[in-house]
N, C-alpha and C positions, 0 to 999 in steps of 0.2 A: 671720801672718794679721791683717789689719786688720778688726776687728769693731766696728761702730758700735752695733748693737742686734740684736735677734732679730726677723727678719721675721715678719709675720703668715702663718700657715700652715706655719711651720717645724716640723719634727718634733724632739722632744727625747727621746732614749733614756736612761733611767736604769736601770743594770743592775749586778748582781753575779753570782756564779756560780749563783744559784738563782732569781733573780727579775728580770724585765724589765718596765719600765713604758714604754709608747709614749705620749708626750704630744704634743699639738699646741698651738701658740701661737694662741689665738683673739683676742688683743689686738693692739696695734701694736708697733713696734720698741722703744719706751721703756716702755710700760705693758703688760708681758706678762701674759697670762692663760692659764695652761696647763690643758688639760683632758685627761683620760685617754682615749686612743683605744683602748688595749688593755692588758691586764695578763696576763703569763705567769709562772707559777710552776712550779718543778720540785722534786719531793720528792727531796732528795739527802741520805741518811743520812750521819752522820759516818764518817770513814775506819775507825775502830775497829769500827763496826757492820758494815762490809763484810768485814772481815778474817777469815781463817780462824783457827783456834785458835792456830796457831803457823806461822812461816815454813816453807816447804818445804825439802827437802834432796834432793840427788842424789849418786850415786856418781861419783867422778872417773875411774874406770877399773877395772881389774882388782884394784887394791889395796883397802885398807880405808879410804882417805880419803873423806870426804864433805864437800860444800860446801853452804852455806846459800844460799837463793834469796830475795831480797826479795819481799815481797808487792806486788802492783800497787796503786797508790793509786787505788782506784775513785772515791773522792770527787773527787779532782782531775781524773780522766778525765771524769767526768760534767760538771764545770764547763766543761771544754774543749768537750765535745759541745754543751752548752747555748749557749756562745758561737758555735759554728758554726751552730747552728739560728737564732740571732738574726741572724747575718750573712746567712744565706740569706733570712730574712724581709725584711730590709732591702733586699736585692737585688730580690726580687720586687716590693716596693712602689716602689722607685726605677724599675725597668724599666716598671712600670705608670703611672708619672708621678704617683704619689700625693704626692710631696714634692719640693721643689726645694732645700731647705736642711735640714741635719741637724746637731744638736749631740748629743754623747754625754758622759755623766758615768757613769763605771764604775770599779770597783776596778782597780788596776793590772794584776793578772793577766788579768782579763776584757778590759780595754781592749787589752792586748797581743794576746790571742787574737783579738779582733775585728779589729784592724788586719791581722793575718795572714790572716784569712779573708774580709775585705771585698772585694767585687768593685770594679774600677776605677770603674764607674758610680756606686757608692755613695760611694767615696772622693772623687770630684770634687764631690759635693754636701756634703761634710763641711765645716762652717764652723768647728767648735771641738770638741776633745775634751779632757775634764777627768778626770784621775785622782783621782776622789773618789767615795766611797760615799754615795749619797743615797737608796737604795731604801726605807729605813724612815722617811723624813722626810715631814711633811705637805706638801701641794702649795704652800702659801704660802712655806714655807722653801726648797723646791726652786726656786721662781721667783726668790727673792732670791739664792740661791747661784748660779744660772745667769746671772742678769743681772750679778752682781758679777764672775763669771769672764769673761763676755763683755766687760765694761768694762775689766778688767785686761789682756785680750788685745789691746785696741785700741792 
């Protein structure tokens, strides 16, 4: 991807498994100014808070043998569901023509889940995706990091 700058009006998605910031570049290609368009947060308790007191067991058959069953990782499952919701939101916005260019900075697992869930209409507008967690950074640091990543991708 040849990236020269971040176009005015481009959307920047900053996400992890529990939080998504939808930002818009109100500046020009070289002097970006990101503003928050929308913020989504999901309350996702730790895996141990979801877990039962101990893993389940079941009988293997008519004998006395029993086998253990792993607990479902509800925390991870909720992160995947959140990524799917974000991908659906991006599709609705892209289909409505709300953005022409998209940049994504997300944790590796979320970025992977987003790639799997993104509609081709969103994918064709994707200018850059960065495996980096920036959700808890202030906007000026996010701007610098995104601009730096865009310049490195050029």
